[in-house]
Every structure is written in structure tokens, then in C-alpha cells.
C-alpha positions as CSV (number, residue, x, y, z in Angstrom):
1,M,0.0,0.0,0.0
2,L,2.9,2.4,0.7
3,E,6.4,2.2,-0.7
4,L,9.1,4.7,0.2
5,N,12.3,4.2,-1.9
6,N,15.5,5.9,-0.8
7,I,13.9,9.0,0.6
8,T,16.2,11.9,1.4
9,K,15.2,15.3,2.8
10,I,17.8,18.0,3.7
11,F,16.8,21.2,5.3
12,N,19.0,24.3,4.9
13,A,21.4,22.5,2.5
14,D,24.9,23.8,2.1
15,T,24.6,26.1,5.1
16,V,25.9,25.9,8.7
17,N,22.3,24.9,9.7
18,E,22.1,22.0,7.3
19,K,20.0,19.2,8.7
20,I,19.6,15.7,7.1
21,A,16.1,14.9,8.3
22,L,15.6,11.8,6.2
23,N,18.7,9.8,5.1
24,D,18.2,7.4,2.2
25,L,15.2,5.9,4.0
26,S,13.2,3.0,2.5
27,L,10.0,1.5,3.9
28,T,7.2,-0.7,2.7
29,L,3.7,-1.1,4.2
30,N,1.4,-3.9,3.2
31,D,-2.3,-3.4,2.9
32,G,-3.7,-3.3,6.5
33,D,-0.4,-2.8,8.3
34,F,-0.6,-0.7,11.5
35,V,2.9,0.5,12.1
36,T,3.9,2.4,15.2
37,V,6.9,4.8,14.9
38,I,9.2,5.8,17.8
39,G,12.5,7.7,18.1
40,G,14.1,10.6,19.9
41,N,13.5,14.3,19.2
42,G,14.8,15.1,15.7
43,A,14.9,11.5,14.6
44,G,12.8,12.4,11.5
45,K,9.5,11.0,12.5
46,S,7.3,13.9,11.7
47,T,9.4,14.7,8.6
48,L,8.6,11.2,7.4
49,L,4.9,11.8,7.6
50,N,5.2,15.3,6.0
51,A,7.2,13.7,3.1
52,I,4.4,11.2,2.6
53,A,1.7,13.8,2.8
54,G,3.5,16.2,0.4
55,T,3.9,19.0,2.9
56,F,7.2,19.7,1.3
57,P,9.1,18.2,-1.7
58,I,11.7,15.5,-1.0
59,D,15.2,15.8,-2.4
60,E,15.6,12.2,-3.5
61,G,13.6,9.1,-3.7
62,T,10.0,8.1,-4.6
63,V,6.7,7.8,-2.7
64,T,4.2,5.3,-4.0
65,I,0.7,4.6,-2.6
66,D,-1.3,1.7,-3.9
67,G,0.8,1.5,-7.0
68,A,0.5,5.2,-7.9
69,N,3.7,7.2,-7.9
70,I,2.7,10.4,-6.0
71,T,6.2,11.8,-5.5
72,K,5.5,14.9,-7.7
73,L,1.9,15.5,-6.6
74,P,1.2,18.5,-4.4
75,E,-0.3,18.1,-0.9
76,Y,-3.9,18.8,-1.9
77,K,-3.9,16.2,-4.6
78,R,-2.5,13.6,-2.2
79,A,-5.4,14.3,0.1
80,R,-7.6,11.8,-1.7
81,F,-5.3,9.0,-0.8
82,I,-4.4,10.1,2.8
83,G,-6.2,10.8,6.1
84,R,-4.2,12.6,8.8
85,V,-4.6,13.5,12.4
86,F,-2.2,16.0,14.0
87,Q,-0.8,16.5,17.5
88,D,-2.8,19.7,18.1
89,P,-6.5,19.0,18.7
90,M,-7.2,22.5,17.2
91,T,-5.9,21.3,13.9
92,G,-8.1,19.2,11.6
93,T,-11.5,20.7,12.4
94,A,-13.2,24.0,11.9
95,A,-13.9,25.4,15.3
96,D,-16.7,27.8,14.3
97,M,-18.6,25.1,12.5
98,W,-21.0,22.5,13.9
99,I,-20.0,18.9,14.4
100,E,-22.3,17.8,11.5
101,E,-20.9,20.5,9.2
102,N,-17.3,19.3,9.9
103,M,-18.3,15.7,9.2
104,A,-20.2,16.7,6.0
105,I,-17.0,18.4,4.7
106,A,-15.0,15.3,5.4
107,M,-17.7,13.1,3.8
108,R,-17.6,15.1,0.6
109,R,-13.8,15.1,0.4
110,G,-12.7,14.6,-3.2
111,R,-16.3,14.5,-4.5
112,S,-18.0,16.9,-6.9
113,R,-20.6,19.1,-5.4
114,G,-23.9,20.2,-6.9
115,M,-26.8,22.5,-6.0
116,Q,-28.6,20.7,-3.1
117,W,-29.2,21.0,0.6
118,A,-25.9,20.8,2.4
119,I,-26.8,18.0,4.9
120,K,-29.7,15.6,4.4
121,D,-31.5,13.8,7.3
122,S,-30.2,10.5,6.0
123,E,-26.7,11.9,6.4
124,R,-27.4,13.0,9.9
125,R,-28.4,9.5,10.8
126,V,-25.1,8.2,9.5
127,Y,-23.2,10.8,11.5
128,R,-25.1,10.0,14.7
129,D,-24.3,6.3,14.2
130,M,-20.6,7.1,13.7
131,L,-20.5,9.4,16.7
132,K,-22.2,6.8,18.9
133,T,-19.4,4.4,18.4
134,L,-17.1,6.9,20.2
135,D,-19.1,6.5,23.4
136,L,-18.6,10.2,24.1
137,G,-22.2,11.4,24.0
138,L,-21.6,13.4,20.9
139,E,-24.3,11.8,18.8
140,D,-26.9,14.2,20.3
141,R,-24.8,17.3,19.8
142,L,-24.6,17.5,16.0
143,S,-25.4,21.3,16.1
144,T,-22.7,22.0,18.7
145,K,-19.7,24.1,17.5
146,V,-16.6,22.0,17.5
147,G,-14.6,24.8,19.2
148,L,-16.7,24.2,22.4
149,L,-15.6,20.6,22.7
150,S,-12.7,19.2,24.8
151,G,-9.4,18.3,23.2
152,G,-10.1,14.6,23.4
153,Q,-13.6,15.0,21.8
154,R,-12.1,17.0,19.0
155,Q,-9.4,14.4,18.4
156,A,-12.0,11.7,18.3
157,I,-14.1,13.6,15.8
158,T,-10.9,14.3,13.7
159,L,-10.2,10.5,13.7
160,L,-13.7,9.9,12.4
161,M,-13.3,12.5,9.7
162,A,-9.9,11.3,8.6
163,S,-11.1,7.7,8.3
164,M,-14.7,7.9,7.2
165,N,-13.9,7.6,3.5
166,K,-11.4,4.8,4.2
167,P,-8.2,6.4,2.9
168,K,-5.4,4.3,1.4
169,L,-3.2,5.5,4.3
170,L,-3.9,7.0,7.7
171,L,-1.2,9.2,9.3
172,L,-1.3,9.8,13.0
173,D,1.3,12.4,14.2
174,E,1.5,12.0,18.0
175,H,-2.2,12.6,18.0
176,T,-2.6,12.0,21.8
177,A,0.5,13.9,22.9
178,A,-1.4,17.1,23.9
179,L,-4.1,15.1,25.9
180,D,-4.1,14.2,29.6
181,P,-3.3,10.5,30.2
182,K,-6.9,9.3,30.7
183,T,-8.2,11.1,27.6
184,A,-5.2,9.9,25.6
185,A,-5.9,6.3,26.6
186,K,-9.6,6.7,25.4
187,V,-8.5,8.3,22.1
188,L,-6.0,5.5,21.5
189,D,-8.7,2.9,22.2
190,I,-10.9,4.7,19.6
191,T,-8.0,4.8,17.2
192,N,-7.3,1.0,17.6
193,N,-11.0,0.2,17.0
194,I,-11.3,2.5,13.9
195,V,-8.0,1.1,12.3
196,N,-8.9,-2.5,13.0
197,E,-12.6,-2.4,12.0
198,N,-11.8,-0.6,8.7
199,K,-8.5,-2.4,8.1
200,L,-6.7,0.9,7.5
201,T,-3.1,0.9,6.6
202,T,-1.7,3.2,9.3
203,L,1.5,5.0,10.4
204,M,1.3,6.2,14.0
205,I,4.1,8.3,15.6
206,T,4.2,8.1,19.4
207,H,6.7,8.9,22.2
208,N,5.0,6.3,24.5
209,M,6.9,3.1,24.0
210,R,4.3,1.0,25.9
211,D,1.7,2.2,23.4
212,A,4.1,1.5,20.5
213,I,4.5,-2.1,21.7
214,R,0.8,-2.6,22.5
215,L,-0.7,-1.3,19.3
216,G,-0.3,-2.3,15.7
217,N,1.4,-5.3,14.1
218,R,4.7,-3.6,13.3
219,L,7.1,-1.2,15.2
220,I,9.9,0.8,13.7
221,M,12.5,2.9,15.6
222,M,14.1,5.9,13.9
223,H,17.3,7.8,14.6
224,E,19.0,10.5,12.6
225,G,16.7,10.1,9.6
226,K,17.1,6.3,9.3
227,I,15.1,3.3,10.5
228,I,17.5,1.5,12.9
229,Y,15.2,-1.2,14.2
230,E,12.0,-3.0,13.1
231,A,9.9,-5.6,14.9
232,S,6.8,-7.5,14.0
233,G,4.9,-10.6,14.9
234,E,6.1,-12.6,17.8
235,E,9.3,-10.5,18.2
236,K,7.1,-7.4,18.7
237,Q,4.8,-9.1,21.1
238,K,7.7,-10.1,23.3
239,L,9.2,-6.6,23.4
240,E,9.6,-4.7,26.7
241,V,10.2,-1.0,27.2
242,S,13.6,-1.8,28.6
243,D,14.5,-3.5,25.3
244,L,13.6,-0.4,23.3
245,M,15.5,1.8,25.7
246,A,18.6,-0.3,25.4
247,L,18.3,-0.2,21.6
248,F,17.9,3.5,21.5
249,S,20.7,4.0,24.0
250,K,23.1,2.0,21.8
251,A,22.0,3.9,18.7
252,S,22.4,7.3,20.3
253,S,25.6,6.5,22.2
254,G,23.7,6.9,25.4
255,E,22.8,10.5,24.8
256,F,19.4,10.7,26.5
257,A,19.6,14.3,27.8
258,N,16.5,16.4,27.1
259,D,14.8,13.6,25.2
260,R,11.0,13.2,25.8
261,M,11.3,9.4,25.4
262,L,12.5,9.3,29.0
263,L,9.1,10.7,30.1
264,S,7.1,7.9,28.5
């Protein structure tokens, strides 16, 4: 479903601030893979997702989704292949619009629009059923402005919006990092249910190594723009946090200072 071949991205090339964010990175995701991505600050995790989404052009390599080479496509044209949820709960929804209006925009993503009533009663029933699966009491609040909701509620709705058209690829960029632990756990459970029920091919960045081990069928660790470790199947199931810490310590020569992985 996703093929990254020899991806390289350099910021501020040929200057004193040059940063190799992705270093000849290759990665293949099969249809339905749920891959968790961990690594220290500056490892290239978010750059990886941005390169896939087309937020900026890559310097070398190719990006292929479901057999289509999208390397040269701008971000807005890649949107029909990709659903994405960001770290900030304020991103991904329109705060001044109702819940049902936000969901209607997501439902119509990539479709042609004609002259008709914006939201039909039949659609509202669909939205209510979707929201009911979240178990957050939002199914009876369709006319509530999204900006009045909590961060966890917004992230849950953003997950629904990003996945309702079953994208080829779902990108989750530390989407629970800004939430309190209880809310983050709830949103992760919702994430797991949505991904598994819809069999979505997913890349999820997290700084929480326990979550990285518990969720998904594959785990990759990044450091300095490269994938330095990958686990799947029985190997992943047997992993402990201490194993990942030891691997990261070895890769980074023991330099843990100021790294948020320690707080996981």
C-alpha cells in the first residue's frame, strides 16, 4: 500500500544549519499494516509523515501509494489517498462550524458538489451512528460548535473525519501527545477500533513506548533520519520497554539528555 524508496530530505542544505532529516530511508507497508513509529526528538518521525503527505518536496527518492507514484503530486492532490490527524486538537476541524458541518465536509472530500441541501436527514443519521461508536455522548450534539468541545472530543471527531472515506493511508502524528493520560488512553482505544474495523493501513508516531508495543502489528525505531530497528509478529509481542530503551541508548551513544522518550 505504501512504498518509500531511498527517501532523502535535507533542510538548509549547504549552510551551517544543514540538517539531514531523512537519510536514504526506505519503507514498505502492506495493505492493512498498523505501524507504530518511535524515536528521539529530531529523529525524522514527523518529517517522514510530512514527506508522505506532500507538505514539502523530497530531495531524492520516490513515494508510491497503492501502486501510484505520487512523488511529484502537491499536498492537496495527495489528500484523496491520505487521512491525517495532527498532535494539536485544534488542527483538523473548523472550530466555528457545527459537528455535523465538519463531518459533512469530510464526507464530501474529493467528490464533486452540486446544488442541493448541504446536509440531508439521511446523512445526519449516518453521522449519529458514527459518533455513537465513540461513546462520548456526541451523537446528540450535532449542532454544537466543535470549538466548544474538549481536546479529546475534537481528536476523536478528527479521527472519524480522517477515516470515514477509508483512505489508502492514515497518518497519526503524535495525536494523543497534547491530551491528559486518561483522555489519551480513550482516544488510543478509539484509534485502535477504527483502524482494525476498517482495516486501514496506518502509520502512528508516538513517544510512548508502551503504546508502540501494544498497538499495531509492526514497530519501527528511527534515529537521525534512518530506520534503525524494526519488529513485527512474535518479536514485537515479546518486546519490553527496557529492550527499546537499550536499543535507543546504543544507537544514540547513550545521549538521553532532554529527550522526551524518558518521560514515556
